[in-house]
Backbone bond lengths (Angstrom), bond angles and torsions (degrees), N, CA, C in turn:
res aa  C-N    CA-C-N  psi(-1)  N-CA   C-N-CA  omega(-1)  CA-C   N-CA-C  phi
1 Q - - - 1.451 - - 1.534 109.02 -
2 V 1.338 115.55 125.95 1.456 120.42 -179.46 1.526 109.19 -65.67
3 Q 1.335 116.70 139.26 1.457 121.55 -175.90 1.513 110.95 -95.06
4 L 1.321 114.65 88.49 1.445 121.20 175.96 1.519 108.44 -154.91
5 A 1.333 116.08 163.02 1.461 120.15 -179.57 1.511 109.49 -148.16
6 E 1.339 114.86 119.20 1.455 121.26 177.23 1.525 110.20 -89.68
7 S 1.329 116.51 148.90 1.460 120.97 177.66 1.519 109.15 -155.05
8 G 1.328 115.82 166.47 1.452 121.37 173.38 1.511 116.01 106.13
9 G 1.321 117.30 -4.15 1.443 119.15 -179.95 1.520 111.57 -71.59
10 G 1.331 115.11 173.54 1.453 120.10 178.71 1.505 111.18 168.78
11 L 1.326 114.02 -167.78 1.458 122.29 179.04 1.522 108.33 -102.67
12 V 1.326 115.54 129.76 1.459 120.29 -178.32 1.521 108.69 -142.63
13 Q 1.303 116.24 151.37 1.466 120.09 177.59 1.521 110.50 -78.78
14 S 1.305 114.62 156.63 1.460 120.76 176.78 1.528 109.64 -54.81
15 G 1.325 115.58 134.03 1.456 120.96 -176.11 1.503 114.37 92.44
16 G 1.322 116.78 -9.59 1.456 121.16 -177.59 1.515 113.20 -82.72
17 S 1.337 113.90 -174.29 1.467 120.74 -175.93 1.525 110.79 -132.65
18 L 1.321 114.90 154.26 1.455 122.78 172.94 1.518 108.09 -146.77
19 R 1.320 115.34 154.62 1.453 120.13 174.81 1.529 108.73 -124.26
20 L 1.305 115.34 120.07 1.460 121.31 178.01 1.525 110.03 -96.96
21 S 1.314 114.50 148.59 1.460 120.76 176.11 1.510 108.96 -129.06
22 C 1.318 114.84 154.86 1.461 120.16 177.20 1.519 108.72 -144.71
23 A 1.310 115.74 118.81 1.456 121.66 178.69 1.521 109.38 -98.69
24 F 1.320 116.20 124.25 1.456 122.66 -179.95 1.520 110.55 -107.27
25 S 1.305 115.85 160.25 1.446 118.98 165.61 1.536 107.07 -72.59
26 P 1.329 118.07 139.34 1.467 120.66 -176.39 1.528 113.71 -56.29
27 S 1.297 117.16 -34.02 1.464 119.77 -178.39 1.530 111.72 -66.04
28 L 1.328 116.99 -31.21 1.465 120.23 177.05 1.515 111.33 -77.78
29 F 1.325 116.06 -39.55 1.456 121.42 -168.46 1.519 113.37 -78.53
30 S 1.286 115.83 -38.51 1.463 121.41 -170.49 1.521 113.12 -59.16
31 G 1.322 115.99 126.01 1.455 121.59 172.29 1.514 116.05 73.13
32 K 1.305 117.94 16.82 1.466 120.51 -175.91 1.525 111.26 -126.47
33 A 1.317 114.80 145.38 1.452 119.84 169.98 1.524 108.70 -69.22
34 M 1.317 115.98 140.99 1.458 121.05 -179.22 1.521 109.79 -120.78
35 G 1.304 115.78 168.92 1.450 119.00 -178.73 1.513 113.02 -151.99
36 W 1.309 113.71 158.76 1.467 121.74 169.83 1.521 107.41 -109.26
37 Y 1.323 114.89 138.51 1.452 122.92 179.43 1.514 107.92 -127.69
38 R 1.323 115.63 165.81 1.451 119.09 173.70 1.518 109.91 -148.12
39 Q 1.327 113.71 154.68 1.462 120.64 177.33 1.513 108.47 -136.29
40 A 1.318 114.90 114.01 1.458 121.10 177.08 1.528 109.10 -86.78
41 P 1.324 118.12 157.90 1.461 121.29 179.99 1.529 111.44 -54.58
42 G 1.320 115.90 128.80 1.453 121.15 177.16 1.517 114.90 76.21
43 K 1.322 117.31 6.02 1.463 120.68 -178.70 1.522 110.71 -121.78
44 Q 1.315 115.32 163.68 1.459 119.98 177.19 1.528 109.81 -78.39
45 R 1.316 113.99 155.58 1.462 119.88 175.44 1.528 108.95 -65.16
46 E 1.329 116.84 139.55 1.459 120.68 -178.13 1.527 110.61 -134.65
47 L 1.312 114.32 149.49 1.465 120.12 176.82 1.526 109.65 -73.73
48 V 1.309 115.98 135.87 1.461 122.17 177.96 1.532 110.19 -101.08
49 V 1.323 116.28 -47.53 1.455 121.34 -178.13 1.517 108.33 -159.19
50 S 1.313 115.57 144.55 1.466 120.27 170.63 1.528 107.62 -117.12
51 I 1.331 115.62 151.28 1.462 120.98 -177.79 1.518 108.71 -138.65
52 T 1.325 116.06 129.04 1.461 120.69 -178.54 1.527 110.30 -78.43
53 T 1.306 115.69 174.20 1.467 120.23 179.46 1.523 111.44 -62.51
54 S 1.330 117.43 -27.94 1.464 121.37 179.52 1.519 112.81 -87.93
55 G 1.330 116.60 -2.68 1.456 120.38 177.24 1.512 115.49 96.10
56 R 1.315 116.98 4.81 1.462 118.36 176.25 1.528 109.20 -72.36
57 T 1.319 115.48 133.85 1.461 120.52 -173.97 1.529 111.96 -114.90
58 D 1.303 114.33 154.25 1.458 122.27 177.44 1.525 106.91 -137.56
59 Y 1.321 116.28 105.75 1.465 122.14 -175.14 1.518 111.72 -96.15
60 E 1.301 115.18 146.41 1.447 119.48 169.36 1.521 108.17 -72.29
61 D 1.326 115.64 153.83 1.469 120.30 -173.83 1.527 112.25 -59.03
62 F 1.322 116.65 -33.35 1.461 118.54 -172.51 1.525 113.05 -73.68
63 V 1.340 119.05 -7.42 1.468 121.02 175.93 1.518 112.51 -123.55
64 E 1.316 116.48 -3.92 1.465 120.55 -177.67 1.531 110.46 -54.60
65 G 1.328 116.37 128.66 1.451 121.08 179.09 1.516 114.82 85.94
66 R 1.310 118.07 -11.18 1.464 121.11 -179.50 1.531 112.24 -112.02
67 F 1.303 116.79 -32.84 1.469 121.63 -177.61 1.528 109.39 -110.96
68 T 1.323 115.11 148.76 1.460 121.12 176.97 1.528 109.33 -134.10
69 A 1.319 115.24 120.36 1.457 120.43 177.73 1.524 109.84 -98.21
70 S 1.315 115.51 146.98 1.460 120.82 176.35 1.522 108.59 -150.61
71 R 1.317 115.46 168.16 1.458 119.16 179.84 1.518 109.91 -144.53
72 D 1.313 114.56 148.31 1.457 122.81 175.67 1.523 106.57 -113.71
73 N 1.317 116.18 97.16 1.462 119.63 -174.26 1.527 112.15 -66.57
74 A 1.315 117.10 -30.36 1.465 119.94 -179.12 1.522 111.92 -67.20
75 N 1.327 116.05 -29.23 1.453 120.61 -177.41 1.526 113.56 -113.97
76 S 1.336 115.60 10.70 1.477 120.97 175.98 1.526 111.56 52.60
77 T 1.319 116.04 46.85 1.461 121.42 -176.24 1.522 110.38 -127.65
78 L 1.291 113.26 141.40 1.465 122.49 179.61 1.525 108.03 -115.89
79 Y 1.347 116.40 143.50 1.459 120.50 -179.61 1.529 110.20 -129.02
80 L 1.320 114.29 154.05 1.451 120.71 172.18 1.517 107.89 -139.51
81 Q 1.334 115.73 109.28 1.453 121.61 174.69 1.525 107.47 -89.89
82 M 1.327 115.65 118.84 1.459 120.77 -176.99 1.513 109.07 -111.90
83 G 1.328 116.31 127.97 1.448 121.11 178.06 1.514 111.09 -129.49
84 S 1.316 115.12 169.94 1.485 121.10 -179.11 1.524 110.56 47.33
85 L 1.310 115.84 46.09 1.460 120.54 -175.23 1.516 111.79 -65.51
86 R 1.321 114.44 146.15 1.459 122.47 -177.87 1.528 108.24 -123.04
87 P 1.319 117.00 157.05 1.479 118.90 177.21 1.530 112.37 -54.99
88 E 1.307 118.19 -33.62 1.468 120.87 -179.86 1.525 113.20 -71.46
89 D 1.340 117.37 -7.32 1.462 120.57 173.16 1.527 111.84 -82.59
90 T 1.312 116.72 -6.18 1.461 120.62 178.35 1.521 110.40 -60.17
91 A 1.328 116.10 123.51 1.462 121.52 -176.26 1.520 108.71 -176.89
92 V 1.317 114.62 169.88 1.461 120.10 166.54 1.535 106.42 -89.62
93 Y 1.298 116.12 128.28 1.464 122.07 -177.17 1.527 109.35 -103.67
94 Y 1.319 114.91 135.20 1.455 122.94 -178.06 1.526 110.41 -125.59
95 C 1.305 116.34 151.42 1.453 121.42 169.77 1.523 107.67 -113.75
96 N 1.327 115.43 152.86 1.457 119.75 -178.56 1.523 108.57 -175.34
97 H 1.305 116.48 -169.88 1.464 121.37 175.55 1.540 108.73 -58.74
98 G 1.310 116.58 149.83 1.453 120.32 -177.68 1.516 114.65 -72.88
99 N 1.309 117.08 -16.15 1.460 121.79 176.45 1.523 107.83 -97.26
100 P 1.317 118.51 120.79 1.466 119.96 -175.21 1.537 113.64 -57.82
101 Y 1.316 118.11 -34.68 1.469 119.58 179.97 1.521 110.79 -67.99
102 R 1.339 116.35 -41.10 1.456 119.22 176.47 1.525 110.65 -67.66
103 A 1.319 116.14 -37.11 1.460 119.46 178.62 1.528 111.03 -59.57
104 N 1.312 116.66 -44.06 1.472 119.80 179.03 1.523 111.50 -63.34
105 S 1.311 116.31 -34.72 1.467 118.68 179.75 1.521 111.52 -72.07
106 W 1.313 116.97 -29.73 1.466 120.36 176.57 1.525 112.03 -71.82
107 G 1.304 116.10 -32.69 1.457 120.02 -170.89 1.520 109.93 94.16
108 W 1.329 115.78 171.36 1.462 120.94 -172.21 1.513 111.88 -121.22
109 G 1.321 114.21 148.21 1.453 120.23 174.19 1.518 110.42 -82.18
110 Q 1.339 114.67 -166.91 1.453 120.23 -177.30 1.512 112.30 -75.19
111 G 1.312 117.29 -25.60 1.450 120.64 -175.65 1.518 111.07 78.76
112 T 1.326 115.14 173.05 1.462 120.89 176.38 1.522 108.16 -134.84
113 Q 1.317 115.27 131.06 1.460 121.33 -174.29 1.522 110.78 -79.29
114 V 1.321 115.44 129.64 1.458 122.65 172.53 1.524 107.18 -117.71
115 T 1.315 115.99 123.63 1.454 121.14 179.53 1.525 108.04 -124.60
116 V 1.325 115.04 123.96 1.461 120.95 -179.13 1.526 107.90 -113.04
117 S 1.297 116.27 118.37 1.462 121.16 -179.54 1.526 109.95 -92.17
118 S 1.320 115.00 148.29 1.475 119.97 -178.44 1.514 111.12 -87.94
């Protein structure tokens, strides 16, 4: 079981904001690119953003300009600030390795539910 824990999800109105956090075990986090993923009902899990150890980010088009990922390397924590939320952002959000293939090999945590009402 991968040692991480997502938190910060909830119910928010369209246009609102949420901040997600993910605490990793230091051995997993150190020196690795990390990522946020999401899985909407009836859909496959998809990468939202990846972030390198230096903080360089690569966002998927559907969140570009609305979401901001960051990381605290000293505390092995990953963050996702989500703004201008839309109903289509409703999903379970997961954190994991920034490479989807490595993420699958690590396994997945429980995720945190984000629900955006219209």
